[in-house]
Structure formats: structure tokens, C-alpha cells
SENU-22949 format. One record per residue (C-alpha): residue number from 1; residue in one letter; x, y, z. Coordinates in pm, whole numbers. Example, Ala and Ser with C-alpha at 12.3 -4.5 7.8 and 13.67 -1.06 7.14 Angstrom:
// SENU-22949
+-----+------+--------+--------+--------+
!  nr ! rest !      x !      y !      z !
+-----+------+--------+--------+--------+
!   1 !    A !   1230 !   -450 !    780 !
!   2 !    S !   1367 !   -106 !    714 !
+-----+------+--------+--------+--------+
//
This chain:
// SENU-22949
+-----+------+--------+--------+--------+
!  nr ! rest !      x !      y !      z !
+-----+------+--------+--------+--------+
!   1 !    M ! -15123 !   2567 !   8867 !
!   2 !    S ! -14990 !   2627 !   8510 !
!   3 !    R ! -14618 !   2614 !   8433 !
!   4 !    R ! -14618 !   2987 !   8338 !
!   5 !    R ! -14785 !   3079 !   8669 !
!   6 !    R ! -14539 !   2866 !   8873 !
!   7 !    R ! -14261 !   3044 !   8691 !
!   8 !    R ! -14398 !   3382 !   8763 !
!   9 !    R ! -14418 !   3285 !   9140 !
!  10 !    G ! -14068 !   3163 !   9141 !
!  11 !    I ! -13941 !   3486 !   9000 !
!  12 !    D ! -14145 !   3684 !   9239 !
!  13 !    F ! -13999 !   3481 !   9536 !
!  14 !    L ! -13646 !   3527 !   9401 !
!  15 !    V ! -13698 !   3904 !   9391 !
!  16 !    F ! -13849 !   3895 !   9736 !
!  17 !    M ! -13546 !   3710 !   9873 !
!  18 !    A ! -13300 !   3954 !   9703 !
!  19 !    V ! -13498 !   4246 !   9856 !
!  20 !    R ! -13496 !   4080 !  10201 !
!  21 !    T ! -13116 !   4023 !  10170 !
!  22 !    V ! -13063 !   4394 !  10091 !
!  23 !    V ! -13289 !   4500 !  10380 !
!  24 !    A ! -13113 !   4276 !  10629 !
!  25 !    F ! -12777 !   4411 !  10508 !
!  26 !    A ! -12890 !   4772 !  10525 !
!  27 !    Q ! -13041 !   4733 !  10873 !
!  28 !    A ! -12704 !   4595 !  10991 !
!  29 !    L ! -12546 !   4922 !  10896 !
!  30 !    S ! -12561 !   5251 !  11087 !
!  31 !    I ! -12792 !   5515 !  10939 !
!  32 !    E ! -12480 !   5695 !  10824 !
!  33 !    Q ! -12335 !   5393 !  10652 !
!  34 !    A ! -12675 !   5327 !  10494 !
!  35 !    Y ! -12691 !   5681 !  10358 !
!  36 !    G ! -12350 !   5605 !  10192 !
!  37 !    L ! -12498 !   5306 !  10030 !
!  38 !    A ! -12800 !   5500 !   9925 !
!  39 !    R ! -12580 !   5757 !   9750 !
!  40 !    F ! -12406 !   5482 !   9559 !
!  41 !    F ! -12744 !   5326 !   9443 !
!  42 !    G ! -12876 !   5676 !   9364 !
!  43 !    W ! -12576 !   5737 !   9129 !
!  44 !    L ! -12613 !   5380 !   8973 !
!  45 !    A ! -12994 !   5438 !   8917 !
!  46 !    Y ! -12938 !   5779 !   8757 !
!  47 !    T ! -12676 !   5636 !   8527 !
!  48 !    V ! -12871 !   5327 !   8421 !
!  49 !    D ! -13224 !   5447 !   8418 !
!  50 !    R ! -13220 !   5674 !   8105 !
!  51 !    R ! -13581 !   5655 !   8032 !
!  52 !    H ! -13703 !   5788 !   8366 !
!  53 !    R ! -13421 !   6031 !   8376 !
!  54 !    A ! -13543 !   6191 !   8060 !
!  55 !    V ! -13898 !   6205 !   8198 !
!  56 !    G ! -13776 !   6386 !   8510 !
!  57 !    I ! -13591 !   6644 !   8314 !
!  58 !    E ! -13887 !   6699 !   8081 !
!  59 !    N ! -14123 !   6742 !   8391 !
!  60 !    L ! -13904 !   6996 !   8547 !
!  61 !    A ! -13897 !   7203 !   8216 !
!  62 !    I ! -14283 !   7182 !   8219 !
!  63 !    A ! -14324 !   7282 !   8587 !
!  64 !    F ! -14058 !   7556 !   8615 !
!  65 !    G ! -13998 !   7677 !   8259 !
!  66 !    D ! -13672 !   7871 !   8236 !
!  67 !    R ! -13626 !   7893 !   8611 !
!  68 !    Y ! -13362 !   7627 !   8594 !
!  69 !    T ! -13084 !   7578 !   8321 !
!  70 !    P ! -13055 !   7235 !   8156 !
!  71 !    A ! -12758 !   7159 !   8372 !
!  72 !    E ! -12954 !   7250 !   8685 !
!  73 !    R ! -13251 !   7040 !   8586 !
!  74 !    D ! -13011 !   6741 !   8533 !
!  75 !    Q ! -12856 !   6814 !   8875 !
!  76 !    I ! -13201 !   6809 !   9037 !
!  77 !    V ! -13279 !   6482 !   8876 !
!  78 !    R ! -12957 !   6339 !   9019 !
!  79 !    E ! -13061 !   6443 !   9355 !
!  80 !    V ! -13404 !   6292 !   9314 !
!  81 !    Y ! -13252 !   5952 !   9259 !
!  82 !    R ! -13030 !   6003 !   9570 !
!  83 !    H ! -13319 !   6128 !   9789 !
!  84 !    F ! -13542 !   5835 !   9719 !
!  85 !    C ! -13253 !   5581 !   9776 !
!  86 !    M ! -13194 !   5750 !  10104 !
!  87 !    M ! -13559 !   5741 !  10182 !
!  88 !    L ! -13571 !   5368 !  10127 !
!  89 !    M ! -13284 !   5318 !  10372 !
!  90 !    E ! -13469 !   5538 !  10623 !
!  91 !    I ! -13779 !   5322 !  10593 !
!  92 !    M ! -13568 !   5012 !  10673 !
!  93 !    H ! -13428 !   5194 !  10980 !
!  94 !    T ! -13747 !   5357 !  11100 !
!  95 !    P ! -13883 !   5085 !  11336 !
!  96 !    R ! -13564 !   5079 !  11541 !
!  97 !    S ! -13462 !   5447 !  11511 !
!  98 !    L ! -13787 !   5634 !  11577 !
!  99 !    H ! -13956 !   5585 !  11907 !
! 100 !    L ! -14188 !   5786 !  12139 !
! 101 !    T ! -13882 !   5867 !  12347 !
! 102 !    N ! -13671 !   6023 !  12075 !
! 103 !    W ! -13901 !   6140 !  11796 !
! 104 !    R ! -13851 !   6511 !  11895 !
! 105 !    D ! -13477 !   6474 !  11812 !
! 106 !    K ! -13560 !   6365 !  11459 !
! 107 !    V ! -13892 !   6528 !  11358 !
! 108 !    E ! -14037 !   6883 !  11379 !
! 109 !    L ! -14413 !   6915 !  11370 !
! 110 !    V ! -14536 !   7237 !  11181 !
! 111 !    G ! -14906 !   7343 !  11175 !
! 112 !    H ! -15014 !   7025 !  11354 !
! 113 !    R ! -15232 !   7161 !  11638 !
! 114 !    P ! -15561 !   7175 !  11453 !
! 115 !    I ! -15495 !   6822 !  11328 !
! 116 !    M ! -15431 !   6686 !  11674 !
! 117 !    D ! -15738 !   6857 !  11807 !
! 118 !    Q ! -15946 !   6699 !  11523 !
! 119 !    L ! -15786 !   6355 !  11596 !
! 120 !    M ! -15864 !   6378 !  11973 !
! 121 !    T ! -16225 !   6496 !  11945 !
! 122 !    A ! -16291 !   6258 !  11641 !
! 123 !    D ! -16618 !   6448 !  11574 !
! 124 !    R ! -16570 !   6418 !  11196 !
! 125 !    P ! -16369 !   6198 !  10976 !
! 126 !    L ! -16035 !   6304 !  10843 !
! 127 !    I ! -15864 !   6254 !  10505 !
! 128 !    F ! -15476 !   6289 !  10498 !
! 129 !    L ! -15337 !   6377 !  10160 !
! 130 !    S ! -14965 !   6380 !  10054 !
! 131 !    G ! -14771 !   6312 !   9744 !
! 132 !    H ! -14472 !   6127 !   9630 !
! 133 !    Y ! -14261 !   6392 !   9809 !
! 134 !    G ! -14013 !   6363 !  10092 !
! 135 !    N ! -14075 !   6046 !  10303 !
! 136 !    W ! -14453 !   5979 !  10270 !
! 137 !    E ! -14422 !   5665 !  10483 !
! 138 !    L ! -14298 !   5859 !  10786 !
! 139 !    A ! -14598 !   6058 !  10887 !
! 140 !    G ! -14827 !   5738 !  10899 !
! 141 !    Y ! -14566 !   5565 !  11103 !
! 142 !    L ! -14536 !   5856 !  11352 !
! 143 !    F ! -14909 !   5907 !  11400 !
! 144 !    G ! -14944 !   5542 !  11471 !
! 145 !    L ! -14679 !   5580 !  11748 !
! 146 !    F ! -14884 !   5867 !  11885 !
! 147 !    G ! -15189 !   5628 !  11912 !
! 148 !    F ! -15371 !   5775 !  11594 !
! 149 !    P ! -15337 !   5492 !  11345 !
! 150 !    T ! -15454 !   5579 !  10991 !
! 151 !    V ! -15603 !   5361 !  10721 !
! 152 !    S ! -15388 !   5401 !  10408 !
! 153 !    V ! -15504 !   5356 !  10056 !
! 154 !    A ! -15248 !   5214 !   9823 !
! 155 !    R ! -15209 !   5007 !   9511 !
! 156 !    T ! -15147 !   4644 !   9580 !
! 157 !    L ! -14797 !   4526 !   9455 !
! 158 !    D ! -14786 !   4269 !   9179 !
! 159 !    N ! -14538 !   4067 !   9375 !
! 160 !    P ! -14743 !   3897 !   9659 !
! 161 !    Y ! -14429 !   3830 !   9870 !
! 162 !    L ! -14316 !   4194 !   9860 !
! 163 !    E ! -14685 !   4306 !   9924 !
! 164 !    R ! -14702 !   4099 !  10240 !
! 165 !    F ! -14355 !   4217 !  10356 !
! 166 !    L ! -14436 !   4588 !  10297 !
! 167 !    R ! -14781 !   4547 !  10458 !
! 168 !    Q ! -14623 !   4399 !  10777 !
! 169 !    F ! -14388 !   4705 !  10803 !
! 170 !    R ! -14673 !   4956 !  10757 !
! 171 !    E ! -14903 !   4783 !  11008 !
! 172 !    R ! -14639 !   4753 !  11280 !
! 173 !    T ! -14779 !   5062 !  11462 !
! 174 !    G ! -15138 !   4985 !  11395 !
! 175 !    Q ! -15162 !   5135 !  11054 !
! 176 !    T ! -15410 !   4948 !  10830 !
! 177 !    M ! -15378 !   4905 !  10453 !
! 178 !    V ! -15663 !   4913 !  10205 !
! 179 !    A ! -15629 !   4819 !   9844 !
! 180 !    K ! -15685 !   5106 !   9599 !
! 181 !    S ! -15873 !   4869 !   9362 !
! 182 !    G ! -16158 !   4688 !   9537 !
! 183 !    G ! -16131 !   4850 !   9874 !
! 184 !    Y ! -16406 !   5120 !   9841 !
! 185 !    D ! -16646 !   4955 !  10088 !
! 186 !    Q ! -16365 !   4953 !  10359 !
! 187 !    M ! -16291 !   5323 !  10281 !
! 188 !    L ! -16665 !   5407 !  10342 !
! 189 !    A ! -16668 !   5206 !  10661 !
! 190 !    V ! -16366 !   5413 !  10790 !
! 191 !    L ! -16527 !   5738 !  10710 !
! 192 !    E ! -16865 !   5637 !  10850 !
! 193 !    A ! -16684 !   5541 !  11181 !
! 194 !    R ! -16516 !   5901 !  11181 !
! 195 !    G ! -16178 !   5743 !  11122 !
! 196 !    T ! -15879 !   5869 !  10918 !
! 197 !    L ! -15808 !   5778 !  10561 !
! 198 !    S ! -15464 !   5846 !  10402 !
! 199 !    F ! -15401 !   5891 !  10027 !
! 200 !    L ! -15125 !   5992 !   9794 !
! 201 !    A ! -15301 !   6235 !   9564 !
! 202 !    D ! -15057 !   6321 !   9285 !
! 203 !    Q ! -15100 !   6042 !   9031 !
! 204 !    D ! -15230 !   6070 !   8677 !
! 205 !    A ! -15589 !   5960 !   8660 !
! 206 !    G ! -15612 !   5890 !   8288 !
! 207 !    E ! -15832 !   6038 !   8019 !
! 208 !    R ! -16152 !   6040 !   8242 !
! 209 !    G ! -15980 !   6214 !   8531 !
! 210 !    L ! -16068 !   6554 !   8668 !
! 211 !    F ! -15823 !   6815 !   8509 !
! 212 !    V ! -15693 !   7086 !   8746 !
! 213 !    D ! -15400 !   7320 !   8735 !
! 214 !    F ! -15066 !   7191 !   8847 !
! 215 !    F ! -14758 !   7407 !   8784 !
! 216 !    G ! -14954 !   7586 !   8521 !
! 217 !    R ! -15061 !   7284 !   8320 !
! 218 !    P ! -15383 !   7073 !   8326 !
! 219 !    A ! -15316 !   6751 !   8529 !
! 220 !    S ! -15552 !   6455 !   8533 !
! 221 !    T ! -15646 !   6392 !   8906 !
! 222 !    H ! -15873 !   6148 !   9076 !
! 223 !    K ! -16192 !   6303 !   9176 !
! 224 !    A ! -16292 !   6023 !   9432 !
! 225 !    I ! -16107 !   6201 !   9720 !
! 226 !    A ! -16313 !   6512 !   9682 !
! 227 !    L ! -16635 !   6316 !   9643 !
! 228 !    L ! -16559 !   6113 !   9963 !
! 229 !    A ! -16477 !   6436 !  10157 !
! 230 !    I ! -16797 !   6605 !  10046 !
! 231 !    E ! -17032 !   6307 !  10105 !
! 232 !    H ! -16902 !   6233 !  10457 !
! 233 !    N ! -16819 !   6584 !  10560 !
! 234 !    A ! -16458 !   6503 !  10615 !
! 235 !    R ! -16187 !   6760 !  10666 !
! 236 !    V ! -15894 !   6722 !  10420 !
! 237 !    V ! -15534 !   6764 !  10558 !
! 238 !    V ! -15262 !   6825 !  10300 !
! 239 !    G ! -14909 !   6773 !  10429 !
! 240 !    V ! -14572 !   6618 !  10381 !
! 241 !    A ! -14265 !   6487 !  10558 !
! 242 !    R ! -13967 !   6676 !  10427 !
! 243 !    R ! -13604 !   6617 !  10490 !
! 244 !    I ! -13463 !   6933 !  10640 !
! 245 !    G ! -13109 !   6854 !  10752 !
! 246 !    P ! -12832 !   6603 !  10735 !
! 247 !    G ! -12904 !   6266 !  10884 !
! 248 !    F ! -13251 !   6146 !  10974 !
! 249 !    R ! -13403 !   6502 !  11032 !
! 250 !    Y ! -13759 !   6572 !  10903 !
! 251 !    E ! -14028 !   6837 !  10912 !
! 252 !    I ! -14389 !   6708 !  10907 !
! 253 !    R ! -14576 !   7007 !  10781 !
! 254 !    C ! -14965 !   7068 !  10742 !
! 255 !    E ! -14987 !   7302 !  10448 !
! 256 !    D ! -15369 !   7320 !  10430 !
! 257 !    L ! -15675 !   7204 !  10618 !
! 258 !    I ! -15982 !   7213 !  10392 !
! 259 !    D ! -16330 !   7203 !  10523 !
! 260 !    P ! -16576 !   7108 !  10237 !
! 261 !    T ! -16843 !   7326 !  10393 !
! 262 !    E ! -16624 !   7632 !  10326 !
! 263 !    L ! -16664 !   7552 !   9947 !
! 264 !    A ! -17032 !   7511 !   9947 !
! 265 !    D ! -17088 !   7827 !   9730 !
! 266 !    E ! -16842 !   7726 !   9467 !
! 267 !    P ! -17024 !   7631 !   9130 !
! 268 !    D ! -16828 !   7310 !   9114 !
! 269 !    I ! -16728 !   7199 !   9468 !
! 270 !    V ! -16543 !   6886 !   9347 !
! 271 !    H ! -16324 !   7084 !   9115 !
! 272 !    A ! -16264 !   7346 !   9372 !
! 273 !    L ! -16163 !   7103 !   9643 !
! 274 !    T ! -15938 !   6904 !   9413 !
! 275 !    Q ! -15771 !   7229 !   9284 !
! 276 !    R ! -15711 !   7348 !   9639 !
! 277 !    Y ! -15533 !   7040 !   9766 !
! 278 !    T ! -15332 !   7012 !   9435 !
! 279 !    S ! -15221 !   7375 !   9474 !
! 280 !    A ! -15115 !   7302 !   9839 !
! 281 !    L ! -14904 !   7015 !   9708 !
! 282 !    E ! -14762 !   7235 !   9441 !
! 283 !    R ! -14650 !   7488 !   9710 !
! 284 !    L ! -14483 !   7214 !   9916 !
! 285 !    I ! -14300 !   7067 !   9623 !
! 286 !    T ! -14161 !   7405 !   9527 !
! 287 !    Q ! -13982 !   7434 !   9863 !
! 288 !    D ! -13742 !   7166 !   9753 !
! 289 !    P ! -13783 !   7009 !   9406 !
! 290 !    T ! -13523 !   6746 !   9473 !
! 291 !    Q ! -13753 !   6560 !   9695 !
! 292 !    Y ! -14037 !   6508 !   9445 !
! 293 !    L ! -14072 !   6207 !   9226 !
! 294 !    W ! -14045 !   6382 !   8893 !
! 295 !    L ! -13980 !   6052 !   8729 !
! 296 !    H ! -14343 !   5970 !   8663 !
! 297 !    R ! -14551 !   6135 !   8395 !
! 298 !    R ! -14794 !   6350 !   8593 !
! 299 !    W ! -14915 !   6527 !   8279 !
! 300 !    K ! -14939 !   6206 !   8068 !
! 301 !    H ! -15304 !   6269 !   7977 !
! 302 !    Q ! -15429 !   6618 !   7864 !
! 303 !    P ! -15784 !   6742 !   7806 !
! 304 !    R ! -15917 !   6642 !   7467 !
! 305 !    A ! -15950 !   6939 !   7235 !
! 306 !    R ! -16318 !   6989 !   7137 !
! 307 !    T ! -16364 !   6982 !   6771 !
! 308 !    R ! -16673 !   7143 !   6605 !
! 309 !    R ! -16862 !   6916 !   6384 !
! 310 !    P ! -16890 !   7052 !   6019 !
! 311 !    K ! -17243 !   7168 !   5939 !
! 312 !    P ! -17429 !   6924 !   5714 !
! 313 !    E ! -17462 !   7043 !   5348 !
! 314 !    F ! -17793 !   6994 !   5173 !
! 315 !    A ! -17825 !   6985 !   4798 !
! 316 !    G ! -17991 !   7306 !   4669 !
! 317 !    A ! -18034 !   7472 !   5010 !
! 318 !    S ! -17815 !   7647 !   5266 !
! 319 !    Q ! -17813 !   7569 !   5638 !
! 320 !    T ! -17987 !   7915 !   5686 !
! 321 !    T ! -18258 !   7822 !   5458 !
! 322 !    M ! -18322 !   7489 !   5626 !
! 323 !    S ! -18340 !   7639 !   5965 !
! 324 !    E ! -18595 !   7888 !   5860 !
+-----+------+--------+--------+--------+
//
């Protein structure tokens, strides 16, 4: 192993140990005390992280126009930092705080009956979609408690120690993780077995992504989800886990259930399905913008403007003459 690689591994391990120390400390606190710590970390992150703070304010202006004043946009971004620090504390407390005996005290299910029917019959595969909104880890954990573990597709962390640590948490209730890069065969196997795949579907897909409308502006979106749903006749569930009250109180809401066969008459079924689940996510985000991760550049890439090539000029003859 090269010296540079050993140094990188050493840094990764130190970061991992620091994270484990914070986790152990946070888990020793009550959830109320952990929220107090989260509010402090949220204030600190907002103060220090000027670059992402500016991105968040810019994104809110793109999404909502003049609906919010500059001061209101700044306040929303403050609350975004606070929310996600609170979410991290909740993730640390979830295994000991949320059980089959008490989940009704903490979680309200909305629009879930068609989903549960589908999970129980298992006659077709399911694809669960959410975004970086609310507490996206909570739904997978809860359905695992119910005995319906999902296979979640996620990017592998660069730090192998943190990756293993996070994977162990996610798989505690039977949830299985598949790497976003290199895990395509595993995804196919899940769908062919009429299983359930879970994705976060609100990330920029680069220049080659499929552009659909998101808050009135084209957003590059991965088309693989729609292609998988169409090929395997999988229903697509769009939902979120949204904080609805003080303390650990959440609503897990199904916003839309999309059957690809319903879109068979669309001229571009891939675009239609992708637009439909993106619009569903937009409606959910609008309910409480403070719980969405505005800090990433969702509109980083835009469609390339088509430029017309100049007509060739020929000495002594016009283009019309040449075409005749």
C-alpha cells in the first residue's frame, strides 16, 4: 500500500472515530437534549457554510420567485440546517426509540392502504421514491419493522469505515443496500423477484439526464427509474416522511401511486412517468420548504440551446440555386 493511500485510510479512520464519538454522546442524551444539540450544530453550520447557504437562497428564489422576501428565504435556509441536524439526531435515536409497540405514538400513515395491499399480495414489484426531504431514512426503517424490508439504492460513501457503519444501521431491520454505481444486476434481481426497490429521485443527473419541469424550471433527472418501472411493470410509490410536530412526530405520506400501464398512450412514457413523480415531489416539498435540502444544485445542468448551423456559401451561386 502506498504512503498516500495509507495516509488517506488513516484520515478516514480518524473521521470515523470522531463520528462514532459524536454518535455515542448523542445516544446518551434524551431526544429532547439531542434536539438542543442539533439546534446548536444547525446554527454553527449555517454560520460557517457560506457557500451552501448561498446555494440554498438562490434555489429558493428559483423555485418560488417573489413568494418569499430575501429575509424569509434566509430564514428558511436557517431552518433547513436546523432540520437536517435534528434529522441526524433522530437517526441515531431511531433504533431504541421506534418499535412495533410505540410507532403509532410517533408516526402517522397517510394514503398507505394501497401500498400495504400491494406489499401483502406481492403480485408486482414496487419502486419507492422519495427525495432529500423530511427524514428519508425513517420510512425504510419502519417498513422493515412491519416485515416488509426494502432494497435501497444509494451512493457508496468514500470513507469505507463510515460506509460500513451506516450500512449496519440501515440493515438492522432487514433493509438491504445496493450501490448506485455497479449494482444494476442486483436491482434487476429484486424487481424480477417482485421485491421493493427504494430510490432518492431528486438529484441532478448531469448533461445527459432527462429534463423535466421542477418548480417551473428544467431539471436534469435520472431516467433509469422510469425505464426500470416500465420494463418490469413495477408500480411507483412517491412519498415522504415529514416532521409534523414538536419532538419525534412524523407523517409518512404517499402522495402518488403510478402504474406505468396508465401511461401507455403517452407519446413518451419515460418522460411522462419521470415528470409525474417529479411533480409529486414538488407538491410535497411545497408543504414545508424548511424540510428540503435546498443546499445542493438541483438545476446545475440545463438543456443545451440548439444553434442552427449557418448555411454554406458557394462562390457564384446562392443556396437556392444549388438546391434547384
